[in-house]
N, C-alpha and C positions, 0 to 999 in steps of 0.2 A: 429252671427245670428242664428246658428244652436243650440246653447246651451240654456238650459232652464232658465239661469239666465238673459238672455237678455229681453228687453221689448217685450210686446205682438206685437207691430208693427213690430219689427225686426223679431220676430218669424214667423209671417205670411209671411213676405218676404222670409224667408228661406224655408218655406214649398212650396212656389211657385217655388223656384229655384230647390229644391231637388225632381225632378220628373223623375229621371232615364234618359232614352233616350227620354223623351217626349212621347206623345201619339203615334206619327208616328213611332218612333223607337221601342217602346215596342210592338206595333202591328206587325211590321215587324219581330222582333226576334221570337215572339211566333208563328206567322204564318209559318215562315220558319223552325221551329223545325220539322215539318212533313216531310221535305226533308231528315231528318236523321232517320226517323222511319224505322227500319229493317223489314224483312219479317214477323217476329213474332209479330210485332206491327201493322200490317195492320188493325186489327180490331179497333185500337185506332185512325185511321185516321179521324174517325167521330168526334173526339175531337178537331181537329185543329181549326175549325171555332170558337168554344167556347173559346179556349185558346187565339185566336186573339182578339175576341170581348170583352173579359174580362181581357185583359192584363194589364189594368191600374186601375182595381178595387181597388187594394191596395193603390194607390195614392188617390183615391176618399175617402177612409176611414180616411185620415189624419184630415179632418175637423171635424170629429165626434168622433174619437178614439184617445185620447192623447198618447196611447202606440204605435201607428202605426209608427210615423215618425222615431224613432231610428232604425226601422227595415230596413231602406233603405240605410244606409251608415255605414261606420266604419272609423273613423279618426285614421287609424292604425299607422300613424307616430307620434301620440301623446304618444305612448307607448315607453318608453326608451329601452325596450328589442328588439323591432322591429328595432330601429335605430342601435342597437348594433349587432344584429344577423340576422335580416331579418325575424324573427319569433315572434309570441306571444303565450301564453298559449291557447290551441285550444279547451278546453272544457269550457262551460259557468261557471261551478262551480269553475274551477281552476283560471280563470281570475278574477272572483268575489272575491275569497279568497285572491288574491294578491293585487287587487286595490280597492275593494269595489264596491257595486252595483251602487252608484251614479256616480262614474267616468266612469264605463263601459257603463252604459246607456247613459250618456252624450256624450260619444265618439261613440255611435252607435253600434247596435247589428246585423248588416247585416248577418254575417256568421251563427250565431245561429238561426236567424229567417228563413234563408234558410233551415237549417237542420230540424227545427221544421215543416216547411211546407212539406218537404220530408217525415218525419215520419208520419204526418197526412194523406198524400196521400197514403202511403203504408198501413196504418191501415184501411183506408176506402176501399181500394181494397181487403184487407183480409176479410172484412165482407161483400163484394160485394155491398157496398153502392157507386155505380158509380156516382150518382148525386153529392154527396158531394166530391167525389174524383176529379171530374172535376174542382170544385171550388178551391180545394187546389192545383191542378196542374196549374191553372191559376195564383194563387198567387206565386207559386214556380217559374213560368216563369218570373214574375216581379222581384223577388229578384235575380234570376240568372242574368237577364239583368242588374240590378243595379251593380252586382258584376263584370260585364264586362265593366262598365263605369268608367274610371280611376278617375274622379273627385269625385266619391262616395267612394273612398278609401283613402282620404287624408284630412288633416286639411285645406289645401289650396284649398278647394272645389270650390271656386269661384274666385281664383286668387287674393284673397284679401291680401295675404302676399307677392306677387311677382309683384305687379303693373299691374295685369291683371283682375281687377274687372269686373264682368259681363261675363267672358269667359264661365261659366257653361252653361247658356242658349244659348249663341252664338254657342257653339260647339254642344251641344246635341239636340237642337231644331231648331234654325234658319238654321244652316248648314245642318243638317240631313233632315229637311223638304224640302230643296231645292235640295238635291242630293240623296234622297232615291232611286230613280230609277236606280242609278248607283251601288247600293249595291246588287250585284248578286252573287250567288253561288249555287252549286248543292247539297250540303249536303254530308254526309258520314254516313254509317250505324252505329247506336248506338251500343255500347257494354256495358256490365255490369260493374259497378264500384265496386271494391273490398272494398274500404273504403270511404264511402260517406263524412264523416267529413273531412278527409284529402284532398279529391278531391276538396271540396269547398275552403278550405284554399289555396290549391296549385294554383287555378286559381286567387284567390285574390292576392297572392304574385306575380304571373306572370303579372297581369294586372296593378299592382301598378307602375311598371317601366315606363308606358306610361304617368304618370302624368306630368313629365317634357316635354314629347313630345308634349302634348296638349299646354302647356305654350309656348314652342318654336314655335309651329305653329301659335299661336296667335301673338307673337312678330313679326314673319315673315310677317304675313298678314297685320299687322298695319304698318310695315315699307314700304310696297308697296302702302298702301292706304293713306299715309300721316297722319296716326293716327286715321283715321275714322274707326269705327267698324260697320257702318251701310251701307256702300257702297257695290256695286256689286263687285268691285275690292277686297275688304277685304274678302267677302264671298267666292269668287272663289279661292283666295289665301289660305284661311284657309283650304278649301277642298283639294286643290292641295298638300298642305304640310302634311295633316293628313290622307288622304284616304288610304295610304299604311298600316297603322295600324288600322284604323277605320273599314274597311271592314272585316279584319280577326277577330276583336273583335266581330262584329255582327255574323259572321259565328260561332265562338267559343261559343258564348252565345246560339245560336239556337241548336248547337250540344250538348252542356252541358245539356240543358233542355231535349232533347230527351234521353240522357244517363240516367239522373236522373229519368225520368218517366219509362223508361225500367227497371232500377234497382229496383224501387219501385214495379213494376209489378212482376218481378222475385222473389223478397223477399216476396211478398204477396202470392206466390204459383202459379203464372201465370194463374190467373182466366180468363175464357172466358167471354166476355161481353154478350154472348148468354147464356151459362150455368150458368152464375152468377145470372140469374133471377130465378133460381130454389129455392124453399123454402124447405130446408132440413127437416122441421117439418111437411110439408104437407103429408097427407096420400094418397098413390098411389091408384088410382082407374082405372089405365090402364097401359099397357106395350107397349112401342114402341121398336120394334126389329130393328136391324141394317139392312139397305137397302141391297138388293142383286141384282146384284153384287156391290161391292164397293172396289176400284175405278171402275168407269164404263164409257162407251161411248155409246151414243145413248139414252138409257133409263135404268131405274132401278125400281125394285119392292119394295114397302114399305108395311110392315105388322104391324098391331097394334091390341091389344086385350083390350076390355073394360070389366071391372068387374061388371059394373052396368050401368043402363041407365044414360046417361050424355050428356052434350053438348060437341061437338068435333070441334076443330079448328086445322087443320094440315097445316102448312106453310113451305115454304123454304125461308131461310134468308141468306144474304151474311155475310161475316166476320165482317161487321160493324153493323149488326143487322137490316139492311134494308130488308123489305119483298120483295122477288123476285116473288113469286106466292103463291096463296092459293089453296091447293089441296082438302081440305074438310072443310066445315063449315056447321054443321048440328047437330040436336039432334038425337042421335042414341041409340038403345037398347044394352044391353050387348051382347058380341060376338066377333068373330075374323073378321078383315076386311083387305082388300088389296086394294092398288091403285098403279098406275104407274106414274112416273114422267119422262117427256120427255123435257129436257132443250132446245132443238132446237138450236137456234143460240146463246145461252148464252155462255159467255167466259168460258174457262176451269179454274178450280180453286177449292178452298175449300168452301163448303156451309154447312148449318145446317138445318136438319129437326127439326121443333119445334112443339111438340104436346101439345096443351092445352086441358085439360078435367076437367071442373069445376074449382076447385082451384089448380089443379095439373098441372105441366108442365114437360115434358121430352125433351131432345134434343139428336140428333145423328149427328156426323160429317160425311159429305158426300164429296167424292172427285170425281169431274167430269173431265174427261180427254179430253172432247170435241169430236167432230166428230160424226159419225153415226155408 
């Protein structure tokens, strides 16, 4: 059903089957990735809702983009070297050279699609195009989730070779939709990945071992339900038998997404979502000095100098880019200006002064220690 040589009817059926963890599961994995955002990533917390809401965009493209479907799976056990050694050639060029593009595409290109999305995310971050970066991050989340769904890593993706036909949707959608509230974890801080390509293949190799576990859980559930796969008895038994590895798979997928986003951000030079808005080609018509004192408690003094008559917008933003307060919003003549910021009951933390003057913008990092 998954292969291009099959009929169009069977191909449509396969596309309906191959939807990763289903919409519910994908949303859960992407949403929970924020639980693993480390302190350096707090400015990226504003992305989490977007990642969740667009977690299944890649699935939606299958109906219009014929190149999309192979990105969601890899029939890794169709490769003789995997059966012999547990590994396959890990660069796209090397496996194409060994097996040819038709074979590789027909067997799915999930790991390389994952790496391509990572590369695009990093490149967008490097050029401060955060709008596109979020889109690639959402796609990355989808492919990472697919890589943690065991039946996306095997030729026996729907149990068709083991007498378990239909297990794909029963496991990833029917069961997950019923028990999603029981998939709970607190996350763990993301760390930088030293070798992204190897990291992707490592979790694929690790997750493949659960293919037999899913089949075993299906057999167990059917034995209790008298062969029925639609009964409550079957569904409850499938969950009881599989939750011990399903919950960790969800957790690992969310953590992997956080790690990959963090690594892309590090490799891009750790750009700030605030300072990333600066246009390096813009001509400065003002100077924003560092507030004094900084860090501060109670209040701080802000000084800026205008080189010409211009519109001025001086704001304080949090690390997510959300405006906390507007200090100045006026048309002013050239000269030096001062103002005071009194945070009051605002929580202690890192904030940004953002000065817009015409087409120019400057920022300064502010550390508020709280108190009076």
